[in-house]
C-alpha positions, 0 to 999 in steps of 0.5 A, spaced: 235 441 665 240 440 659 244 434 659 251 436 659 254 430 656 250 431 649 254 436 644 249 439 639 250 435 633 244 438 629 241 444 629 234 446 626 233 453 625 226 457 623 226 464 620 219 467 620 221 474 619 224 477 612 228 483 615 235 483 614 237 482 621 232 476 622 234 473 615 242 474 616 241 471 624 239 465 621 244 464 615 250 466 620 247 461 625 246 455 619 253 457 616 256 456 623 253 450 624 255 447 617 262 449 618 262 446 625 260 439 622 253 439 624 247 437 621 243 443 619 236 444 617 233 451 615 225 452 615 222 459 612 215 460 614 210 466 614 214 472 612 221 469 612 219 466 606 221 472 602 228 470 604 227 464 599 223 467 594 226 469 588 223 475 587 225 478 594 231 474 597 236 480 595 231 485 596 230 485 604 229 491 608 231 493 616 224 496 619 225 503 622 219 504 625 218 500 632 225 497 632 228 498 639 235 496 637 235 502 631 241 507 633 243 513 630 250 513 627 254 515 634 250 511 638 244 515 640 237 512 639 233 512 632 227 516 633 221 512 631 218 518 627 224 518 623 222 512 620 216 514 617 219 519 612 219 516 605 226 513 603 228 513 610 227 505 611 230 504 604 236 508 606 237 505 612 237 498 609 242 500 604 247 502 609 246 495 613 247 492 606 253 496 605 256 495 611 255 487 611 258 488 604 264 491 607 265 485 611 265 481 605 258 478 608 255 475 601 248 476 599 242 472 601 242 467 595 250 466 595 249 465 603 244 460 602 249 456 596 254 456 601 250 453 606 247 448 602 254 446 599 256 445 606 251 440 607 245 444 610 238 443 607 233 449 606 225 448 607 219 452 606 213 452 610 207 448 606 202 452 610 205 459 608 207 457 601 199 455 600 197 462 604 201 466 600 199 462 594 206 461 592 209 455 587 215 451 588 218 455 582 217 461 586 222 459 591 230 459 590 232 453 586 235 449 591 230 449 596 229 441 599 222 441 599 215 444 601 214 441 608 209 442 614 212 444 621 210 437 623 215 434 618 220 439 620 220 437 627 220 430 625 227 431 621 229 436 627 229 431 633 233 426 636 239 426 641 244 432 640 239 436 636 237 444 638 231 448 635 232 455 634 227 460 632 229 467 629 
């Protein structure tokens, strides 16, 4: 049972997928945390590393096959088979990004800059970096470090802390 007397003072957000919706969920939560004065640490692991890899960070996609939340314009279910047609995923991703741009939601690199300017910290998972044979130079310049999950949990702990996995 949670202690209701302890307010959330620190959030540690883990992003393990590089779809537009997963990365932006992590970024929106992190930005909200720093805007509320909370300590915030973002940890990108496995395919989530694309969000902080220079070559990929502004080229994210929305998966159209096997995505139960996909809807057609007007609200009907998006047929899974439609996502197998070449160009459909790219078109859906472009529509998502256009809709976010219309709402003045910044691209990934600018969003990360806002978060770090507000005091948030961004980390890459050492295991995933090693597995994908990346180097620190491949990552966004303001990544605070390449660390283990144990290191991340040590930083994330304490009273009033919350770990969020997207």
